[in-house]
C-alpha positions as CSV (number, residue, x, y, z in Angstrom):
1,M,99.9,69.9,36.9
2,L,98.3,72.8,34.6
3,T,96.5,75.0,36.7
4,L,93.2,76.7,35.6
5,N,95.0,80.0,35.7
6,D,97.6,78.3,33.4
7,V,94.5,77.4,30.7
8,K,92.5,80.7,31.1
9,E,96.2,82.6,29.9
10,Y,96.6,80.1,27.3
11,L,93.1,80.1,26.0
12,K,93.5,84.5,26.5
13,I,89.9,83.7,29.1
14,D,89.8,86.8,31.9
15,Y,86.0,85.6,32.9
16,T,85.0,83.0,35.3
17,E,81.5,82.0,34.0
18,E,83.3,79.0,32.4
19,D,85.8,78.0,35.2
20,N,84.0,74.9,36.2
21,Y,83.3,73.8,32.4
22,L,87.1,74.6,32.4
23,T,88.3,72.6,35.5
24,N,86.3,69.7,34.3
25,L,88.3,69.9,31.0
26,I,91.6,69.9,32.9
27,E,90.8,66.8,34.8
28,V,89.4,64.8,31.3
29,S,92.5,66.1,29.4
30,Q,95.1,64.8,32.3
31,I,92.8,61.7,32.2
32,Y,92.9,60.9,28.7
33,I,96.9,61.3,28.6
34,D,97.4,58.8,31.6
35,S,95.0,56.3,30.0
36,M,96.5,56.4,26.8
37,V,100.1,56.3,27.9
38,G,100.4,55.5,31.5
39,E,102.1,57.3,34.2
40,A,105.9,56.6,33.6
41,Y,106.7,60.0,31.8
42,K,105.9,61.5,34.8
43,I,109.1,61.2,36.0
44,D,111.1,63.0,33.0
45,T,111.1,66.8,33.6
46,K,110.9,67.1,29.2
47,A,108.4,64.6,29.4
48,T,106.0,66.3,31.7
49,K,106.3,70.0,29.5
50,L,105.6,67.5,26.5
51,A,102.8,66.3,28.4
52,G,101.6,69.8,29.7
53,L,102.0,71.0,26.0
54,L,99.7,68.1,24.6
55,Q,96.9,68.6,27.5
56,M,96.7,72.5,26.8
57,K,96.2,71.4,22.9
58,L,93.6,69.1,23.8
59,I,92.1,71.4,26.0
60,S,91.9,74.1,23.5
61,D,90.5,71.1,21.0
62,M,87.7,70.3,23.2
63,Y,87.3,74.4,24.4
64,D,86.6,75.3,20.5
65,N,84.6,72.3,19.6
66,R,82.5,72.1,23.1
67,G,82.8,68.5,22.7
68,T,85.1,65.3,22.5
69,E,83.2,64.3,19.1
70,I,85.7,64.0,15.8
71,E,84.0,64.0,12.5
72,A,85.2,61.5,10.3
73,K,86.7,63.4,7.9
74,T,89.0,64.9,10.4
75,K,92.7,64.2,9.5
76,K,94.8,62.7,11.8
77,D,96.8,65.2,14.4
78,M,100.7,64.6,14.0
79,I,101.5,66.8,17.3
80,V,99.3,64.6,19.3
81,T,100.1,61.3,17.9
82,S,103.9,61.7,17.9
83,I,103.5,63.3,21.4
84,L,101.6,60.6,22.6
85,D,103.7,57.7,20.9
86,K,106.7,59.4,22.8
87,L,105.4,59.7,26.0
88,S,103.9,56.1,25.5
89,N,107.9,54.8,25.5
90,Y,108.0,55.4,29.3
91,T,108.0,52.5,31.6
92,E,107.4,51.9,34.9
93,V,110.0,50.6,37.3
94,I,108.5,48.4,39.6
95,V,110.3,48.4,43.3
């Protein structure tokens, strides 16, 4: 799970004015990942690291663009696609 400090360090932010916005981006990006692939990946250390990288990328994109809209002419992001694909290969074990 990413912390606010992790994100601020990654984005090179040293002020507090946007802490609430960044906290919201952390939550939204986690919800996005989990809704796209489920939560089974969380049992694998390597998969959670990949998810953390993806989450940082999503947060960075949303922070830089100040929104979640994607222009029609935007190319498909192969990093995002491949990580989502990898994470979706994990299946939940029902006990």
